[in-house]
N, C-alpha and C positions, 0 to 999 in steps of 0.2 A: 570431594568431587575433586578430580585432578585436574594439574593446569592444562592439559593438551585437551582433555572433555571442557572443562571455560570457554578455553579459545575455539574449541568448536562450537557451541552454542554461540558464544559472540560472533561468531559466523554468516551462521543461518542468519541470526537476530541482524546481522547487519543488511544482508540480504532482502530481508521483510521491510525494512527501513526504505531502502532502495526501491521496491515495489509500493511502497503505498507513497513512498514520495510522489512517485511516477502516477501513480493513481489520481493524484491529488493534484496535479496540474492538470490532466485529461479533464479530472469534471470541474475542477475552475476554470477552462476553458470551454468546456460545455455550458456551465451558468454564463459564463460572459456574452456568448452568444447565441443564448435564448432568443434574442427580437432578431439573429439573423438570417433573412429567406434563404432557403436553402440547407441550410445548415444539418449537417447528417452528427447528430452525439456518439460519440465514440467511449470506449470500456475497455479493460481487462475483466480478466476469469483470473482475478489473483488467486482466488481458491488453490486454483489446478497451478499456478505458478508456485503458488509456495510448496505443494505435494509434491511435482515435479521435479523443485530443485532450479530452479529456471531465475535469471536475471532478468531487469528490465530491459535489456538489448535484446533477449532472445522470448519474447512475449508478442503476441499478435493484437491488435486491435482490433476490436471485435464493434461493428453498427448498432447501436439500440433502436433496436422495433419500439417504437411508441406503442401504449394501449390505445390513442386516438388519435390520427394521424389529423396534421394541420394543413391547413389550405397552400401554405408560402412551400411547404418542402420540410419547415424545421422538425426535428425530431426529439430537441429537448423537451422534458417532461419537467418542470421545475420542482416538482413534488419529490420527485425520482431522484433528483440530480443533488438536492439538499438532503436528502436520508440520506444518500450514499457518499456525501461527502462529512457530514456530521459522522456516519459510522466509523469512515475508512480515517476522518482525524483520531477518534478513541483509540482503534486500533496501533495504529501510530504511535499515541502514548504509553498505550501499554506495550510494543514493541519496545521504548526509550526505556522505559522503567525495567523490561526485564535486562535489556544491556549492561544499563546502572546495576543490577543486580550483581550479572555475572562479574562487572570488575568488582563488586567489593567482594565477592566470593574469592578473585583473584587475590586482590587486595590481604584479605585474613588469611591466606594460604601463602602468603609470600611471607605475612609477620609472624607465622607461626614455623616458617620451617629454619630447624637450627643450619647453623652457615660451617 
């Protein structure tokens, strides 16, 4: 793989890391506000953002529609939030590993390039 291709992949993964970190903040906020009356859970469509090349500054917040409403108007479903939080954490770690792999490829490429 060429250095340009490696840097392109690093850039893509850097954007993914930014989106995943932003989503983690949103999910953590939802969990923290699970007992706040009237709090409306928010999220982003991360798959769409990744496919369309958007950064965290370009994505729109989406309000989560609960499967069952709450008397106090809170829309946080802790089961959903915890599952999404865990999944997003795993995907963040995957993206970190991808970036590490790309830098290893770049390091190997530089070591094997004659001067």
